C-alpha positions as CSV (number, residue, x, y, z in Angstrom):
1,X,-20.7,73.5,116.2
2,X,-19.4,70.0,116.8
3,X,-22.7,68.6,115.5
4,X,-21.8,69.8,112.0
5,X,-18.2,68.7,112.2
6,X,-17.5,65.5,110.3
7,X,-15.8,62.6,112.1
8,X,-13.5,61.8,109.2
9,X,-11.6,64.1,106.9
10,X,-12.6,62.2,103.7
11,X,-14.2,65.2,102.0
12,X,-11.3,67.5,102.9
13,X,-8.9,65.1,101.3
14,X,-11.0,64.7,98.2
15,X,-11.2,68.5,97.9
16,X,-7.4,68.7,97.8
17,X,-7.4,66.6,94.6
18,X,-8.0,68.0,91.1
19,X,-11.6,67.7,89.8
20,X,-10.6,64.7,87.6
21,X,-8.8,62.9,90.5
22,X,-11.7,63.6,92.8
23,X,-14.2,62.1,90.4
24,X,-12.1,59.1,89.8
25,X,-11.5,58.6,93.5
26,X,-15.2,58.7,94.3
27,X,-15.8,56.1,91.6
28,X,-12.8,53.9,92.5
29,X,-12.7,54.0,96.3
30,X,-15.9,52.1,96.9
31,X,-14.7,49.3,94.7
32,X,-11.3,49.1,96.4
33,X,-13.0,49.2,99.8
34,X,-15.6,46.6,98.7
35,X,-18.5,48.8,99.7
36,X,-21.4,50.4,97.8
37,X,-21.3,53.9,96.5
38,X,-24.0,54.8,99.0
39,X,-22.0,53.4,101.9
40,X,-19.0,55.5,100.8
41,X,-21.3,58.5,100.7
42,X,-22.5,57.7,104.2
43,X,-19.0,57.3,105.5
44,X,-18.2,60.8,104.1
45,X,-21.2,62.3,106.0
46,X,-20.7,60.8,109.5
47,X,-20.9,63.7,112.0
48,X,-18.6,63.9,115.0
49,X,-21.7,63.6,117.3
50,X,-22.9,60.4,115.5
51,X,-22.4,57.0,117.1
52,X,-21.8,55.5,113.7
53,X,-18.2,54.6,112.8
54,X,-16.3,53.3,109.8
55,X,-14.7,49.9,110.5
56,X,-11.1,50.3,111.3
57,X,-9.9,48.2,108.4
58,X,-11.8,50.5,106.0
59,X,-10.4,53.7,107.7
60,X,-6.9,52.3,107.4
61,X,-7.3,51.4,103.7
62,X,-8.7,54.9,103.1
63,X,-5.7,56.4,104.8
64,X,-3.4,54.4,102.6
65,X,-5.3,55.3,99.4
66,X,-5.1,59.0,100.4
67,X,-1.4,58.8,101.3
68,X,-2.1,59.6,105.0
69,X,-0.4,58.5,108.2
70,X,-2.4,56.3,110.6
71,X,-5.1,58.2,112.4
72,X,-4.7,61.2,110.1
73,X,-8.2,60.7,108.7
74,X,-9.8,61.4,112.1
75,X,-11.1,64.9,112.8
76,X,-10.7,64.3,116.5
77,X,-8.2,62.9,119.0
78,X,-9.3,59.7,120.6
79,X,-8.9,59.7,124.3
80,X,-9.3,57.1,127.0
81,X,-7.7,55.3,129.9
82,X,-5.6,52.2,129.8
83,X,-6.8,49.1,131.6
84,X,-4.1,49.6,134.2
85,X,-5.3,53.1,134.9
86,X,-8.9,51.9,135.3
87,X,-7.8,49.0,137.5
88,X,-5.7,51.3,139.7
89,X,-8.8,53.5,140.2
90,X,-10.9,50.5,141.1
91,X,-8.5,48.5,143.2
92,X,-9.5,50.1,146.5
93,X,-13.2,49.4,145.9
94,X,-14.1,46.0,147.1
95,X,-16.7,45.5,144.4
96,X,-17.2,48.1,141.6
97,X,-20.8,49.2,141.3
98,X,-21.1,47.7,137.8
99,X,-20.6,44.2,139.3
100,X,-22.9,44.8,142.2
101,X,-25.9,45.3,139.9
102,X,-26.3,41.7,139.1
103,X,-25.5,38.4,140.9
104,X,-23.9,37.1,137.7
105,X,-21.5,40.1,137.5
106,X,-20.6,39.7,141.2
107,X,-19.9,36.0,140.7
108,X,-17.8,36.7,137.6
109,X,-15.7,39.4,139.5
110,X,-15.3,37.1,142.5
111,X,-14.1,34.2,140.3
112,X,-11.8,36.5,138.3
113,X,-10.2,37.9,141.5
114,X,-9.8,34.4,143.0
115,X,-8.1,33.1,139.8
116,X,-5.6,35.9,140.1
117,X,-4.9,35.3,143.8
118,X,-6.1,38.8,144.6
119,X,-7.0,38.0,148.2
120,X,-10.2,36.9,149.9
121,X,-13.4,38.1,148.3
122,X,-16.5,38.1,150.4
């Protein structure tokens, strides 16, 4: 089901307009966003499961054009952890696995920790 769900509510917002407004919006929005008509069509068809995204600036401009609040164009709720939450989870691990996978990563982490006086790094 989520494979068919669109990532952005562009079509739903256009459908709320009158036929005349909808037609004018589909002609005018690409010009205002400085994108091609095909790109605008592609933006409208991005599925929730797709890795493709609309650049944030374009999403925000679309929200303004459609009279929406920030993030109201999204058909999903973005979730994630803050840096502090991730750091708290990793602070008891001497070297997170991602840094152990390469000598350059390990050296980067070691230097980063030393610069912040985070104790002795072996």
